[in-house]
N, C-alpha and C positions, 0 to 999 in steps of 0.2 A: 471387555468393551467391544462394541461392534465397530470394526475399522471403517466400514462403509459409511458410518454416521459422520466421520470426519470429512468426507468429500462433499463439500457444499457447492452450490452454484458458483461461489466466488473463488473456489480453489483453483480451477484452471486459469482464471484471469490473473490471480496472484502469481502463479507459476510463470505465466507468460511474461508478466512485467519484470519479474526477477531475472528471467532468462535474457530478456532484452537489455536489462541494466548491465548484464555481464557482456553481452555480445556487441553492443554499440561501441564501447571503447576499442574493441578489437577491430571492428570495421573502420572506425575513424583512424586507428593507427595505420591500417593498410593504406587508406586514402592519403594520409599525411606523408607516408614514406614514398608513395609513388607519384603523388600529384603536388602536394604542398611543398615538398622538399625538392621538386623540380626534376625528379627522375623521368627520363625519356627513353623511348625505344626507337632504334633505327635499324635499317636493313642495308647491307652492303653487297653489291654484286660485282663479280670479276671473273675473268677467264683464267686467272692463275691457278695452277694445280694445287689441290690439297696435299699437304706434306712437303711442299717446296719451301725454300727459305722465304720466298715472297709471302706465302700464306702464314708462316710462323711470325713474320714481322707484323702482319695485320692482326694476329692474335695478341701480340704484345701491345699493340695500339689499343685493341679492345679492352685489355685489362686497365690501361691507363685512363681510358675514357670512363670506365666504371668508377674510378677513384676521383673524378673531377667534382668540383663543388656542386652544391645544390642537389645532392642525391645521386649524381653521376649520370652518365648516358650509357644505356645498354645497347649493344649492337650485335646483330646476327649476321654472320658472314656466309655468303653463298658463293663458293669457289667453282672452278671447273666449268663455267658457263652454264650452271644449273638453271639459271633464269633466262637463258637464251644468249644470242650473240650480243655484241656491244650496242648495235642499233636498237635492239629490243630492250636492253638495259636502260638506255637513254629514254626510250618511250615510257618505260616503267617509272623512271624518275620524274618525268613530266606528269605522269598520272598518279603520283604520290604513293606508288607501291614500293619504291626504293627511295632512299634518301642520300645514299653515298655510293660512289663507284670508283674502283681502280680501273681506269680505262687507258687503252693505247691511244695514240693520235687518231687512229681510224675511228674510234668511238667518240673522241672529243670533237672530231670534225662534224659529227652529227649535230653538235650544238653550235659550233663556230668553225666554219670551213677554213678560216685563215690559220688555224692551229697547225694545219698541214705544213706550214713553213718550217716546222721542227723536223720533218721527216721525209718529205716527198721528193727531194732532190737527191738522187742516188750518188754516193761517193763524193759528196760535197765536203764531208768531214774527213780530216786526215788522222785524227786521233780522238780518243774518248774525252780527253781534256777539252778539245774544241766543242764536242757535243755538250758537255756540262756547262761550258762558258756561254754558249748560245742559249741553252735552256734558261740559265740565270738571267741573261740580259733581255732576250726576247720574251721570256716568261712574264716579265713585268708588264709588257704591253698586252700580252694575251690574257692575263688575269682580268684586266679591265674589260676586255671584249667579252669574256665568258660571263663576267658578273652582270653585264647588261642583258645577257641571254638567260639570266636566272640561276647561274651556277657559281659557287665559290670554290676557287682552287685552294686546296689544303696543302698541296705539295707536288712538285714535279719530280719525275724519276725516269730511269731508263733501264733496259734489260740487256745492254751490251749490243754487240754487232749482230746483224742479220747475214747469214751465209746461204749458199745454194746447196740444197740436197737433191740428188738426181738418181735415177734408176740405172744410169750408166755413166762412165767417166766423162767429165766436162772440164775444160780449162780456159778456153777463149770465150770472148763475148759472142762470137758468131755461133759457137757450139751451144750456148745458152739460147740464143735467138732461134735456133732450130728445134728447141724442145717445146713441149706443151707446158707452158709456165702457169703455175697457180697465180691468180690475181684476185684480190678481195672483191666480192660481188657488189659491195656497197659503194664502189667508186668507179662509175662508168667513164669519168674523165681520165682516170689513170689507165684504164683499159685502152682507151683511144690513143693515149700517148705511147703506150707500149707498142700498139699496132703501127703507129706512124714511124716508129724507130726500128722496125724490122722484127719485133718479137711476136710470139704467138700466145697471147694471154688467154687463159681460160678462167672466167669469173666464177668463183665458188664461195660459199661460206666457209669459215675456218673449220667447222665441224665436218665438212665434206672432204677435207684434205686426204685423210687416210683411205676412205672409200674410193676417192678419185684416183689415188695411186694404185689401189687394188684392181680397179677396172680398166686402168690405162687411159682414163680421161685426162689425167695430167701425168707428167713424168719428171717434173722439176719444180721445187718449192723453195722460195726464199723465206727463211725463218730463223729465229735465234736457236742456238744449240739446246738450251734448257727445254724449250717447247718441243723440239724434235725428240729429245730424250724421253720426256714424260709421255708423249703420244706415241713413241716408238716408230716415228716416221722412218728412222734409219733402217728398220727391218724391211721396208719396201723401197727405200731410196738410199742404198748403202754407200753412196759417194758424196762427199762434202767438198765443195770448192770454197776454199778459205779466202774469198774476196769480201772485203768489208763493204757490202752493198749499201748499208745504212745502219743507223742505230734505231732500235725499237724504243721509242720514247712514249711517254704518257704521263698521267697524273692522277692524284686522288682528288675527287671533286664531291661537293655536297650541294644539294639544292639550296638556293638562297632562302627559301621558305623554312627549311630545317635549320639553317644557320641563324636566321633571325629569331627563331624560336628558342635559341640558347640564350642564357643570361650573359651579361658581359663578363661575369666571373668565370663562366664555363668556357667561353669562346677561346681565351688565350691558352689554357691547358689542353683543350681539344686540338687547337691548331698546332701547338708545340709537339704533341704526341704524333700527329699526322705527319709533320715534317720530319720527325725523327724516323718514322717508319719508312717514308719515301727515301731518305738518305741511306738507311740500312738496306733497303731493297736494291738500291743502286750499287752499293759497295759489295754486297754479297752476290749480286747478279753476275758481276765479272768473274768472281771466283767460281760460281756455280756453272757458268758457261764452259770454263775449262774442264771442270770436273765432269760435265755432261759429255763433252767430246771424248774424254778418256773412257767414260762408261760405255759410250757407243762404239769406240774402237775395240773394246773387249768383246763386243757383239759382232765385230767384223766390219765396222765402218772404215772406209778408206778416205783419208784426208789428202786433198790435192792442193798444192800451193802453186799459184801462177808465177811464171818467170817475171823478171823486172820489165822486160819488153812487152809481155802480155798485159801486165798491170798498167803500163803506160797507155796501151791501146784501150783498156777498159775505161780509164779516166777520159781519154780523148773522145771516145764514142758516147759515153754517158753525158758529157758536157754538151753534146749536140742537141740534147733534149731540153736543156735548161730554159731556152726561150719559151717553149710551150708550157713547161712547168711553172715558169714565172707568171704567166697569164692565168694558169689554173689556180695557183696558190693565192695570188694577189700580188701585183707588182711591188707595192710598197713593203709588204712583208718579206718577199724574196730579196729585195734590195737591202732591207735592214739586216737580214742574215748575212748577205754578202759583205756589207760594211762591217759588221761585228767580226767576221772572220778575218777580213783584211787588217783591221786594227789589231786583232789578237796575234796575227802572224808577224807583225813588224818587230 
């Protein structure tokens, strides 16, 4: 038999129809799994270092989100400031390029300036317990403010205390005033307050801290130990003054557009997993801060403790800036923090 005689004009069309009969269910299955079942993709930006406990807790959250109802939520995490500084991340969130951010107060202030009430008054907190209590109480007010600006707070957190890292020994507040002090470039009001109170702030982006220390543009940096350890700031600034300048606070936020795009069944497990991650970051952050100090000490870091009289002077001098800070933050928010602390200390 001549095989070619079996290939009629209808044969290619029959093959095509059979092929499509097999392929269409596969295509529909993909569409159902990704769309009809509610699977969504989101992107999260943050400055936290890959490999840190903070990053690992975000990965745990990622796994929980994937298991949420309706096909889950798939999230891609971009650590180490890969998508830019926090101001850039907020811009990307507004431009729908990012849906979620783990941001410090500096980044959150790009959305709602009154969030700075959590952080901008140096040495106002006497303990981490006070920090966490104010976050819980003031956070309720701030969540509503951020929501009006288009952002849902999924959880508040902190990275422990901020200390001073310097290229030479420092102990008193006047010695820090004499140094070229790193200050975040995105906050000209803070720069002005530093200047008004005798400091020499040098406004830079966080990515410019290490280059700034290398060139001598700055010689003193307030930052949490974990960040100093991961960026190896201590190799350029090998002296740490253990003054609790402030707590590095922040939060996990999602755009309201992304939040409203979740089903009601998805929102609660997503929120629960985010809050668990924020609490875990907070808990492990304190432990990792001490471990970071120990790791830096092995590289030669010298830890300097102020005397009780020097610490009293630190508190006295920083309090002189509170009236200016009150006006910058927002008088009602500053007074609310003050009232929360007074009630807590009774």
